[in-house]
N, C-alpha and C positions, 0 to 999 in steps of 0.2 A: 550162853549169851549173857553179857553184862547188863545190869539194871541201870547203868549210867548212860544218859542220853545227851547228845549235843544239841544246842539250840542256836538258832540264827538270830540272836539279839545282841545288843551291845552290853558290855560289862560296865556297871556304874563306876567302877574304880579306875580302869585304864581306858575304857572306851573301845576296846578291840571287839571285833565281831568273830563269830565261829569258835569262841573259846569257852563258852558257858556250858557247864555240866550240871545236871540235876543230881544232887547228892542224896536227898531223901524227900519222901512225901508222907506226911503224917496227918491223920484225920484228927482235927481239933474238937469238933462238935457235930452233933446230928440232932435234927428236930423234924417233927412231922406237923404240917399245917393243913387244916381242913378249911377250904375256901368255897364260897358259893360262886360258881362259874355260870354266867349267862349263856344260854343256848337259844339261838333263833332259828325257827323253822318257818317255812312258807306254806300257806294253804291256798290253793287255787280252787275256785268253784268249778264244779264239773259241768254245770249247765251251759255256761257261756265261755267262749275262748277269750274274748276281749275284756272280760270283767277284771277289775283290779285284784291284785294278789294281796292277801291279808297276812302280815307277819304275826307269828305266834312266838312269844318270848316266855321262857321259863328258866329257872335256875336249878342247877344240879350241883351236888357237892363234889368237889375235886380235892384229891389228896396230893399234897406237894411234899416230897421228901427233900429237905435241905441239908446238905453236908458241907462243912467248912474244912478245907485242907490247908496245911502249911507246907509250902514247897521251899526247900533249902537248895541254893545254888552256889557253885564255886567256879571262879575263873581259873582256867588252867594256865593262863599266861602270867597274871600278877598274884594269884592266890586269894583275891578278894572273895569274901563269903557274905551272903545276905539271904534273907528269907522273905517270902511273899505269902499272903493269905488270900485264898480264893474260895468263893461259895459256888457250889453247883446245885442246880435244881433239877429234879426229875418229877414230872407231873403224871399222876395216874388218875384216870377218870373213875368215879365211884361206880359201884355196881348198880345195875338197873337203868343205866343210860343207854339208849338205843341209837345214838348218833354215830358219826364216823370216827 
């Protein structure tokens, strides 16, 4: 199977659709960020059903892996080539967090 894929976008050179091919995908940079993520839980008193619910808020550390990729495209109709950069984030909750 070929690694070249067709995309349903317009070529910035000729404007034709269905002619765009992904030539390459290269990782440009990678970094890890540790952020404080607020988590809110609710506590209801057990004695009375109609009592107000008390929100409990705490922060837990969250690890975000940020990767930047450079995508190179080529139009198979006019031969125009260009590149785009995109950032992808993947968030991992820190250990010790008991939430969902």
